[in-house]
C-alpha positions in Angstrom: -11.7 -33.8 5.3 -12.2 -36.6 7.8 -15.2 -38.7 6.6 -15.4 -40.7 10.2 -15.7 -37.5 12.1 -18.0 -35.6 9.7 -20.4 -39.0 9.9 -19.8 -39.2 13.6 -20.7 -35.8 14.6 -23.5 -35.8 12.0 -25.1 -38.8 13.9 -24.3 -37.8 17.5 -25.8 -34.3 16.9 -28.8 -35.7 15.3 -29.2 -38.6 17.7 -29.3 -36.2 20.7 -32.0 -33.6 19.1 -33.9 -36.5 17.9 -34.0 -38.0 21.5 -36.4 -35.0 22.5 -39.2 -37.1 21.2 -38.9 -39.3 24.2 -40.8 -36.4 26.3 -43.9 -36.7 24.0 -46.2 -39.1 25.5 -48.7 -39.2 22.5 -46.1 -40.2 19.8 -46.5 -44.0 18.6 -43.4 -43.5 16.2 -40.4 -42.5 18.8 -37.7 -44.9 17.1 -38.5 -43.9 13.6 -38.5 -40.1 14.4 -35.1 -40.6 16.2 -33.8 -42.5 13.5 -35.0 -40.1 10.9 -33.3 -37.2 12.7 -30.3 -38.8 12.6 -30.2 -39.8 9.3 -31.3 -36.3 8.5 -28.3 -34.7 10.2 -25.9 -37.2 8.8 -26.8 -36.0 5.0 -26.8 -32.5 6.6 -23.1 -33.0 7.9 -22.2 -34.8 4.7 -23.3 -31.8 2.3 -21.6 -29.4 4.7 -18.3 -31.2 5.0 -18.3 -31.2 1.1 -19.1 -27.7 1.1 -16.3 -26.6 3.3 -12.2 -26.5 2.3 -9.1 -26.7 4.5 -9.0 -22.9 4.7 -12.9 -22.4 5.4 -13.5 -20.7 8.8 -15.9 -21.9 11.6 -18.3 -19.0 10.6 -18.5 -20.6 6.9 -19.1 -24.0 8.5 -21.9 -22.8 10.6 -23.5 -21.0 7.9 -23.4 -24.0 5.4 -24.8 -26.1 8.2 -27.4 -23.5 9.1 -28.4 -23.5 5.2 -28.6 -27.3 4.7 -30.3 -27.9 7.9 -32.7 -25.3 7.1 -33.6 -27.0 3.7 -33.8 -30.4 5.1 -36.3 -29.1 7.7 -38.4 -27.5 4.9 -38.5 -30.6 3.0 -39.9 -32.8 6.0 -42.2 -29.6 6.9 -43.6 -29.6 3.6 -43.8 -33.7 3.7 -45.8 -33.6 6.9 -48.4 -31.4 5.7 -47.2 -28.1 6.4 -49.0 -26.0 8.8 -52.0 -28.3 8.6 -49.7 -30.5 10.8 -49.8 -29.4 14.6 -46.1 -30.4 15.1 -44.7 -29.6 11.6 -43.9 -26.1 12.2 -41.4 -27.0 14.7 -39.4 -29.4 12.8 -37.5 -26.1 10.8 -35.9 -24.3 13.8 -34.7 -27.9 15.3 -33.1 -28.9 11.9 -31.7 -25.5 11.2 -30.1 -25.4 14.8 -28.7 -29.0 14.6 -27.1 -28.1 11.2 -25.5 -24.8 12.4 -23.9 -26.9 15.3 -22.7 -29.7 13.2 -21.3 -27.1 10.8 -19.5 -25.6 13.6 -18.0 -28.7 14.9 -17.0 -30.1 11.5 -15.3 -26.9 10.6 -13.2 -27.1 13.7 -12.3 -30.8 13.9 -12.7 -32.5 10.7 -10.5 -30.3 8.9 
């Protein structure tokens, strides 16, 4: 596994998906949310990369990324107040998608 590729892929995918907060005019903590999304996805990428082996398929990478992204999104969802927070339910699908995309890219390019 190439650690620079894993960290780079996680950071880039997390950053790109975190930048979506720019379009929310009422959000006062845009930079913090972008940094949190980037860090979350770097952690997902590291877990995914450590779960894969040289013989792992792209489907395995996508699956691991999906699971780890979902779990990290669930943690954020619960920390933000679950369904009592208006925007918290949207964190889980985005985190799962980012994880799956990250896992696919890592499985293809990092091994």
